[in-house]
MIKOL-118011 format. One record per atom (N, C-alpha, C): residue in three letters; y, x, z. Coordinates in steps of 0.2 Angstrom, whole numbers, padded with zeros to 4 digits, always signed. Layout:
ALAYXZ
...
This chain:
MET+0121-0112-0147
MET+0116-0114-0142
MET+0110-0115-0143
GLY+0106-0114-0138
GLY+0099-0114-0140
GLY+0094-0118-0139
VAL+0087-0119-0143
VAL+0083-0127-0140
VAL+0078-0123-0137
ALA+0075-0127-0133
ALA+0072-0126-0129
ALA+0065-0133-0129
VAL+0060-0129-0129
VAL+0055-0134-0129
VAL+0051-0135-0122
SER+0049-0141-0119
SER+0048-0140-0111
SER+0040-0138-0111
HIS+0039-0137-0108
HIS+0030-0134-0107
HIS+0025-0137-0111
GLN+0025-0144-0111
GLN+0020-0150-0115
GLN+0022-0151-0120
CYS+0026-0147-0124
CYS+0030-0150-0131
CYS+0032-0157-0132
GLU+0033-0163-0128
GLU+0035-0169-0129
GLU+0041-0168-0129
LYS+0047-0165-0125
LYS+0053-0166-0125
LYS+0058-0159-0127
PHE+0064-0161-0132
PHE+0067-0157-0133
PHE+0074-0156-0129
ALA+0078-0150-0129
ALA+0083-0150-0126
ALA+0088-0146-0128
GLU+0094-0146-0127
GLU+0100-0142-0130
GLU+0102-0138-0125
LEU+0101-0131-0124
LEU+0105-0128-0120
LEU+0109-0126-0120
PRO+0115-0126-0115
PRO+0123-0123-0118
PRO+0123-0117-0114
ASP+0128-0113-0119
ASP+0129-0106-0119
ASP+0131-0104-0113
ASP+0136-0110-0111
ASP+0141-0109-0104
ASP+0136-0113-0100
PRO+0134-0110-0094
PRO+0131-0113-0088
PRO+0134-0119-0084
GLY+0141-0117-0085
GLY+0145-0123-0082
GLY+0145-0130-0088
ALA+0143-0131-0092
ALA+0145-0136-0096
ALA+0139-0141-0095
GLY+0138-0143-0089
GLY+0133-0147-0087
GLY+0127-0148-0089
PRO+0122-0152-0088
PRO+0116-0153-0088
PRO+0114-0152-0098
PRO+0108-0150-0100
PRO+0105-0150-0105
PRO+0106-0158-0110
VAL+0107-0159-0116
VAL+0108-0164-0119
VAL+0101-0165-0123
GLY+0100-0173-0122
GLY+0095-0175-0125
GLY+0093-0174-0131
MET+0088-0175-0135
MET+0088-0174-0143
MET+0090-0178-0147
GLU+0091-0185-0145
GLU+0095-0191-0150
GLU+0102-0187-0151
ALA+0106-0185-0146
ALA+0112-0182-0145
ALA+0112-0175-0150
ILE+0106-0174-0151
ILE+0106-0167-0157
ILE+0106-0170-0162
MET+0103-0175-0162
MET+0103-0177-0170
MET+0107-0180-0173
ALA+0111-0184-0169
ALA+0115-0188-0169
ALA+0123-0181-0172
LYS+0122-0177-0169
LYS+0128-0172-0169
LYS+0126-0169-0176
ASN+0118-0168-0176
ASN+0119-0163-0181
ASN+0117-0166-0189
THR+0116-0172-0189
THR+0114-0176-0196
THR+0117-0181-0197
LYS+0124-0183-0191
LYS+0128-0189-0194
LYS+0126-0195-0195
SER+0119-0195-0191
SER+0116-0201-0192
SER+0115-0203-0184
LYS+0115-0212-0183
LYS+0113-0213-0178
LYS+0107-0212-0175
PRO+0106-0210-0168
PRO+0100-0207-0163
PRO+0095-0215-0165
ARG+0088-0212-0166
ARG+0085-0218-0166
ARG+0083-0223-0159
LYS+0082-0228-0159
LYS+0083-0232-0153
LYS+0077-0230-0151
SER+0075-0231-0144
SER+0069-0232-0140
SER+0066-0238-0140
ALA+0061-0238-0141
ALA+0056-0244-0139
ALA+0054-0246-0131
ALA+0061-0251-0129
ALA+0062-0253-0123
ALA+0055-0255-0119
SER+0050-0256-0122
SER+0045-0259-0120
SER+0039-0252-0116
LYS+0041-0248-0119
LYS+0037-0241-0118
LYS+0042-0239-0112
PRO+0037-0237-0106
PRO+0042-0233-0099
PRO+0041-0226-0102
ARG+0048-0223-0101
ARG+0047-0216-0103
ARG+0045-0211-0097
LYS+0042-0207-0098
LYS+0040-0202-0092
LYS+0045-0197-0089
PRO+0044-0197-0085
PRO+0050-0194-0082
PRO+0049-0186-0084
VAL+0055-0182-0085
VAL+0055-0176-0086
VAL+0058-0172-0081
ALA+0053-0167-0078
ALA+0055-0163-0072
ALA+0063-0159-0077
LYS+0067-0158-0072
LYS+0074-0156-0071
LYS+0074-0149-0070
SER+0077-0145-0073
SER+0077-0138-0073
SER+0084-0137-0071
ALA+0084-0130-0067
ALA+0090-0128-0063
ALA+0095-0126-0066
PRO+0101-0127-0066
PRO+0105-0125-0070
PRO+0106-0117-0072
ARG+0106-0115-0079
ARG+0107-0110-0081
ARG+0112-0104-0078
ARG+0110-0099-0074
ARG+0116-0094-0073
ARG+0117-0089-0076
LYS+0123-0087-0076
LYS+0126-0080-0079
LYS+0122-0074-0076
PRO+0119-0071-0082
PRO+0116-0065-0080
PRO+0120-0060-0077
ALA+0118-0056-0071
ALA+0121-0054-0066
ALA+0125-0049-0070
ALA+0129-0045-0068
ALA+0133-0039-0073
ALA+0127-0032-0071
ARG+0126-0028-0076
ARG+0122-0024-0073
ARG+0125-0017-0071
THR+0122-0016-0065
THR+0124-0010-0061
THR+0117-0005-0061
LYS+0120+0001-0059
LYS+0115+0006-0059
LYS+0110+0004-0053
SER+0104+0004-0054
SER+0099+0003-0049
SER+0099+0009-0044
ARG+0098+0010-0037
ARG+0096+0015-0035
ARG+0089+0018-0034
ARG+0084+0012-0036
ARG+0079+0014-0038
ARG+0075+0016-0047
ALA+0082+0015-0052
ALA+0078+0019-0056
ALA+0084+0024-0059
PRO+0082+0030-0058
PRO+0087+0036-0059
PRO+0086+0035-0067
ARG+0093+0039-0069
ARG+0095+0040-0075
ARG+0087+0043-0079
GLN+0085+0042-0085
GLN+0080+0045-0090
GLN+0083+0048-0095
LYS+0078+0054-0096
LYS+0081+0059-0100
LYS+0077+0059-0106
PHE+0078+0059-0113
PHE+0073+0061-0118
PHE+0071+0065-0117
THR+0061+0066-0116
THR+0058+0072-0117
THR+0051+0070-0123
VAL+0048+0075-0126
VAL+0042+0075-0130
VAL+0037+0081-0128
SER+0033+0079-0126
SER+0027+0086-0124
SER+0022+0083-0130
HIS+0021+0090-0133
HIS+0015+0090-0138
HIS+0010+0095-0136
HIS+0005+0093-0138
HIS-0001+0095-0136
HIS-0003+0104-0136
ASP-0003+0105-0131
ASP-0005+0113-0131
ASP-0010+0113-0124
GLU-0016+0117-0127
GLU-0021+0119-0122
GLU-0019+0123-0116
ARG-0014+0128-0117
ARG-0012+0131-0110
ARG-0009+0127-0107
ASP-0006+0121-0108
ASP-0004+0118-0104
ASP-0009+0112-0097
PHE-0016+0114-0098
PHE-0020+0111-0094
PHE-0020+0114-0087
ARG-0018+0113-0083
ARG-0020+0116-0075
ARG-0024+0115-0069
THR-0026+0118-0066
THR-0027+0113-0060
THR-0023+0111-0055
GLY-0027+0105-0053
GLY-0021+0100-0050
GLY-0025+0099-0044
LEU-0025+0091-0040
LEU-0027+0087-0037
LEU-0034+0091-0035
ARG-0038+0090-0041
ARG-0045+0090-0039
ARG-0047+0096-0044
ASN-0054+0099-0040
ASN-0056+0106-0043
ASN-0061+0104-0048
TYR-0063+0098-0049
TYR-0068+0096-0056
TYR-0062+0093-0062
ALA-0057+0095-0061
ALA-0050+0092-0066
ALA-0045+0097-0068
LYS-0043+0097-0073
LYS-0037+0101-0075
LYS-0033+0096-0078
TYR-0027+0097-0076
TYR-0020+0090-0079
TYR-0017+0094-0082
ARG-0013+0091-0089
ARG-0007+0092-0093
ARG-0002+0087-0091
ASP+0004+0091-0088
ASP+0008+0085-0087
ASP+0013+0085-0093
LEU+0015+0077-0093
LEU+0018+0077-0101
LEU+0025+0076-0100
GLY+0028+0078-0092
GLY+0035+0079-0094
GLY+0039+0075-0091
ILE+0036+0070-0090
ILE+0040+0062-0087
ILE+0041+0061-0081
SER+0040+0066-0077
SER+0042+0067-0069
SER+0050+0069-0069
LYS+0050+0074-0073
LYS+0056+0077-0074
LYS+0061+0072-0076
ALA+0058+0070-0081
ALA+0064+0065-0087
ALA+0065+0060-0082
THR+0063+0057-0079
THR+0064+0052-0075
THR+0065+0052-0067
ASP+0067+0059-0065
ASP+0070+0060-0058
ASP+0065+0058-0055
GLY+0057+0059-0055
GLY+0054+0058-0051
GLY+0052+0050-0050
MET+0054+0045-0054
MET+0053+0039-0054
MET+0044+0039-0057
VAL+0041+0042-0062
VAL+0035+0041-0065
VAL+0032+0046-0066
GLN+0027+0047-0065
GLN+0021+0055-0067
GLN+0018+0053-0071
ALA+0015+0055-0076
ALA+0010+0054-0082
ALA+0009+0061-0084
HIS+0001+0061-0084
HIS-0002+0066-0085
HIS-0008+0066-0089
VAL-0011+0071-0094
VAL-0020+0068-0096
VAL-0024+0073-0091
ILE-0028+0069-0089
ILE-0033+0073-0083
ILE-0040+0072-0088
ARG-0042+0080-0088
ARG-0047+0084-0092
ARG-0051+0084-0088
PHE-0058+0082-0088
PHE-0065+0084-0084
PHE-0067+0089-0084
VAL-0068+0094-0079
VAL-0071+0099-0080
VAL-0080+0098-0080
PRO-0083+0099-0086
PRO-0090+0100-0087
PRO-0095+0105-0081
PRO-0100+0103-0079
PRO-0103+0097-0080
PRO-0102+0093-0074
SER-0103+0086-0074
SER-0100+0082-0069
SER-0106+0084-0062
ARG-0103+0084-0057
ARG-0107+0084-0050
ARG-0105+0079-0046
PRO-0110+0075-0046
PRO-0109+0070-0041
PRO-0107+0071-0033
GLU-0111+0076-0030
GLU-0109+0079-0024
GLU-0101+0081-0024
GLU-0099+0085-0029
GLU-0090+0086-0029
GLU-0086+0080-0028
VAL-0089+0076-0034
VAL-0083+0071-0037
VAL-0082+0064-0032
ALA-0091+0063-0030
ALA-0090+0056-0027
ALA-0087+0057-0019
LYS-0079+0057-0018
LYS-0076+0058-0013
LYS-0073+0050-0012
ARG-0073+0046-0007
ARG-0068+0039-0006
ARG-0063+0041-0005
HIS-0059+0037-0008
HIS-0051+0038-0006
HIS-0046+0034-0011
TYR-0040+0034-0007
TYR-0035+0030-0012
TYR-0028+0034-0012
HIS-0025+0030-0018
HIS-0018+0034-0018
HIS-0013+0030-0015
ASP-0006+0033-0013
ASP-0004+0028-0008
ASP+0003+0027-0014
VAL+0003+0023-0019
VAL+0007+0022-0025
VAL+0010+0017-0025
ASP+0015+0015-0030
ASP+0017+0009-0031
ASP+0013+0005-0038
PHE+0013+0009-0042
PHE+0009+0008-0049
PHE+0004+0013-0051
GLN-0002+0011-0053
GLN-0006+0015-0057
GLN-0011+0013-0061
MET-0010+0016-0068
MET-0015+0014-0075
MET-0018+0020-0078
VAL-0024+0018-0080
VAL-0026+0022-0083
VAL-0029+0022-0088
TYR-0030+0025-0095
TYR-0033+0025-0100
TYR-0036+0032-0103
VAL-0043+0028-0105
VAL-0049+0034-0106
VAL-0048+0035-0113
LEU-0044+0043-0114
LEU-0043+0045-0120
LEU-0048+0049-0125
LYS-0054+0050-0121
LYS-0061+0052-0124
LYS-0067+0053-0120
GLY-0073+0050-0122
GLY-0078+0050-0117
GLY-0078+0045-0112
TRP-0083+0044-0107
TRP-0083+0041-0101
TRP-0082+0045-0095
LEU-0084+0039-0089
LEU-0082+0040-0083
LEU-0086+0032-0079
ARG-0089+0035-0074
ARG-0089+0029-0071
ARG-0087+0030-0064
SER-0084+0024-0061
SER-0082+0025-0056
SER-0083+0018-0051
GLU-0083+0018-0044
GLU-0083+0012-0041
GLU-0076+0010-0037
PHE-0073+0003-0038
PHE-0067+0000-0035
PHE-0071-0004-0029
GLU-0066-0004-0024
GLU-0064-0009-0019
GLU-0065-0015-0020
GLY-0069-0020-0019
GLY-0070-0027-0021
GLY-0072-0027-0029
GLN-0075-0023-0033
GLN-0076-0024-0039
GLN-0082-0021-0041
GLY-0083-0016-0037
GLY-0090-0013-0038
GLY-0090-0007-0044
GLU-0096-0006-0046
GLU-0095-0001-0052
GLU-0093-0002-0057
VAL-0090+0003-0062
VAL-0087+0000-0068
VAL-0088+0008-0073
LEU-0090+0005-0079
LEU-0092+0010-0083
LEU-0086+0011-0089
LEU-0081+0016-0089
LEU-0076+0016-0094
LEU-0076+0019-0100
ARG-0076+0017-0105
ARG-0078+0022-0110
ARG-0070+0021-0113
THR-0073+0028-0120
THR-0066+0028-0122
THR-0060+0023-0125
GLY-0056+0021-0124
GLY-0051+0015-0125
GLY-0050+0010-0120
ALA-0053+0011-0116
ALA-0054+0006-0107
ALA-0048+0009-0104
CYS-0044+0004-0102
CYS-0038+0003-0099
CYS-0038+0000-0092
TRP-0035+0003-0087
TRP-0037-0001-0081
TRP-0030+0000-0077
ILE-0030-0004-0073
ILE-0024-0003-0065
ILE-0028-0003-0058
GLN-0026+0002-0056
GLN-0027+0001-0049
GLN-0022+0000-0045
PRO-0024-0005-0042
PRO-0018-0009-0038
PRO-0018-0004-0031
PRO-0012-0004-0029
PRO-0007+0001-0024
PRO-0016+0002-0019
ARG-0016+0008-0018
ARG-0020+0008-0010
ARG-0028+0005-0012
ILE-0030+0004-0018
ILE-0037+0002-0018
ILE-0042+0010-0019
LYS-0047+0006-0012
LYS-0052+0013-0012
LYS-0055+0013-0019
HIS-0058+0020-0019
HIS-0061+0021-0026
HIS-0065+0026-0026
THR-0069+0028-0029
THR-0075+0035-0031
THR-0075+0036-0038
VAL-0074+0042-0040
VAL-0078+0044-0046
VAL-0083+0047-0045
LEU-0089+0042-0049
LEU-0095+0042-0048
LEU-0098+0050-0052
GLU-0096+0049-0058
GLU-0098+0052-0065
GLU-0095+0054-0068
TYR-0095+0057-0076
TYR-0091+0057-0080
TYR-0094+0062-0084
SER-0092+0060-0092
SER-0096+0065-0098
SER-0090+0072-0099
ASP-0095+0074-0102
ASP-0093+0082-0103
ASP-0087+0081-0106
ASP-0084+0076-0109
ASP-0078+0076-0114
ASP-0073+0073-0112
CYS-0074+0070-0106
CYS-0070+0064-0103
CYS-0062+0067-0102
GLU-0058+0064-0106
GLU-0050+0065-0103
GLU-0048+0056-0103
VAL-0043+0057-0098
VAL-0040+0052-0097
VAL-0032+0051-0096
LEU-0028+0047-0097
LEU-0022+0047-0097
LEU-0021+0043-0091
GLU-0016+0046-0086
GLU-0015+0043-0080
GLU-0007+0041-0079
ILE-0004+0036-0078
ILE+0003+0035-0077
ILE+0003+0031-0069
ILE+0008+0034-0066
ILE+0010+0033-0058
ILE+0016+0033-0057
LEU+0018+0028-0053
LEU+0024+0027-0049
LEU+0023+0027-0043
PRO+0029+0031-0038
PRO+0032+0037-0041
PRO+0027+0043-0042
ALA+0032+0047-0045
ALA+0029+0053-0047
ALA+0025+0057-0041
GLU+0029+0057-0034
GLU+0026+0060-0030
GLU+0023+0056-0027
PHE+0017+0057-0022
PHE+0012+0051-0018
PHE+0006+0056-0016
GLU+0006+0052-0011
GLU-0002+0055-0007
GLU-0009+0053-0010
THR-0012+0056-0008
THR-0020+0054-0009
THR-0023+0055-0003
VAL-0025+0049-0001
VAL-0029+0049+0007
VAL-0037+0049+0006
MET-0038+0055+0008
MET-0049+0055+0007
MET-0049+0051+0012
LEU-0054+0046+0011
LEU-0058+0043+0016
LEU-0066+0046+0019
GLU-0068+0052+0016
GLU-0074+0053+0016
GLU-0072+0062+0018
């Protein structure tokens, strides 16, 4: 049996392992059970605060194979300069980390190396990605981007951000040594150019 602490840390209750065992037992009963001493008498003059009752615990559902979570395979991708290839944009080279194949298309992960020099007339194209999830982490260098509802953001080495699905954004410029790690779900997605 586990002990749960309420949100405000005022009350304790023992949660039964069996969801059909009934409601949680109060702290006084726990003390009496564990120490063989009588529970403390509560002051009758003090009104007790009402305690919100939580829903009874349910047994976890049996694990079933999800249609959305394909079987994953172990994979390792070691750095090799020859793995950087032209991809979605002419101003960047992409190193596929093998995650798409290992997850049967559930996740894409790649290192993006921006090709110097930064040319705003080439990179500053407003667009969005039709994805479920997109996370980017700056491995080295910096880039300046503009995000719908957020404005311009300067992202330096170590910066990490999530781009919500279909957020409109524009890469404005980047350093000559800029590299980012990008993780996207699903692996295959559409990029919609707005300009």
